[in-house]
C-alpha positions as CSV (number, residue, x, y, z in Angstrom):
1,X,16.1,27.8,-2.5
2,X,17.0,24.3,-3.7
3,X,20.5,23.0,-3.4
4,X,22.3,21.2,-6.2
5,X,25.0,18.6,-5.9
6,X,28.1,18.3,-8.1
7,X,26.3,16.3,-10.8
8,X,23.6,18.9,-11.1
9,X,20.8,17.0,-9.3
10,X,18.6,18.9,-6.9
11,X,18.7,18.0,-3.3
12,X,15.2,17.7,-1.8
13,X,15.2,17.3,2.0
14,X,11.8,18.7,3.1
15,X,8.3,18.9,1.8
16,X,8.8,22.6,1.1
17,X,11.8,21.8,-1.1
18,X,9.6,19.2,-2.9
19,X,6.9,21.8,-3.5
20,X,9.5,24.2,-5.0
21,X,10.9,21.4,-7.2
22,X,7.4,20.7,-8.5
23,X,6.9,24.3,-9.4
24,X,10.2,24.4,-11.2
25,X,9.6,21.2,-13.2
26,X,6.6,20.0,-15.1
27,X,6.2,16.5,-13.7
28,X,3.3,14.1,-14.4
29,X,1.2,13.0,-11.5
30,X,2.8,9.6,-11.5
31,X,6.3,11.1,-11.1
32,X,5.1,13.4,-8.3
33,X,3.7,10.4,-6.4
34,X,6.9,8.5,-6.9
35,X,9.0,11.4,-5.6
36,X,6.8,11.7,-2.5
37,X,7.1,7.9,-1.9
38,X,10.9,8.1,-2.2
39,X,11.0,11.0,0.3
40,X,8.6,9.5,2.8
41,X,8.9,5.7,2.7
42,X,6.2,3.9,4.5
43,X,7.3,1.2,7.0
44,X,5.6,-2.1,6.1
45,X,5.3,-4.5,9.0
46,X,6.0,-8.1,8.3
47,X,2.8,-10.0,8.7
48,X,2.8,-13.4,10.4
49,X,0.6,-15.9,8.9
50,X,-2.4,-17.0,11.0
51,X,-2.5,-20.5,12.2
52,X,-5.2,-22.6,10.7
53,X,-7.3,-24.5,13.1
54,X,-8.3,-28.0,12.1
55,X,-11.9,-28.4,11.0
56,X,-13.7,-31.1,12.7
57,X,-16.1,-33.1,10.6
58,X,-19.5,-33.2,12.1
59,X,-22.2,-35.7,11.0
60,X,-24.9,-33.9,9.2
61,X,-28.4,-34.5,10.5
62,X,-30.9,-36.2,8.2
63,X,-32.7,-33.7,6.0
64,X,-36.2,-33.0,7.0
65,X,-39.2,-32.6,4.6
66,X,-38.7,-28.8,4.7
67,X,-35.0,-29.1,3.8
68,X,-35.9,-31.4,0.9
69,X,-38.6,-29.0,-0.3
70,X,-36.5,-25.9,0.2
71,X,-33.5,-27.3,-1.7
């Protein structure tokens, strides 16, 4: 059975409590997803930016007849 606090809000601590709460209330899918996200927050690791390697300019070879025809 779900517990209520003094203000009348339901206390949901486990997935079974959440399932019971969903059965009691008529929530939209968006609200259900939001409740699940609040109960099980995902840990997001901070990503470190990758170092950019400098690009060396290379002299292009002279285009051949095939390159001229193909392009």
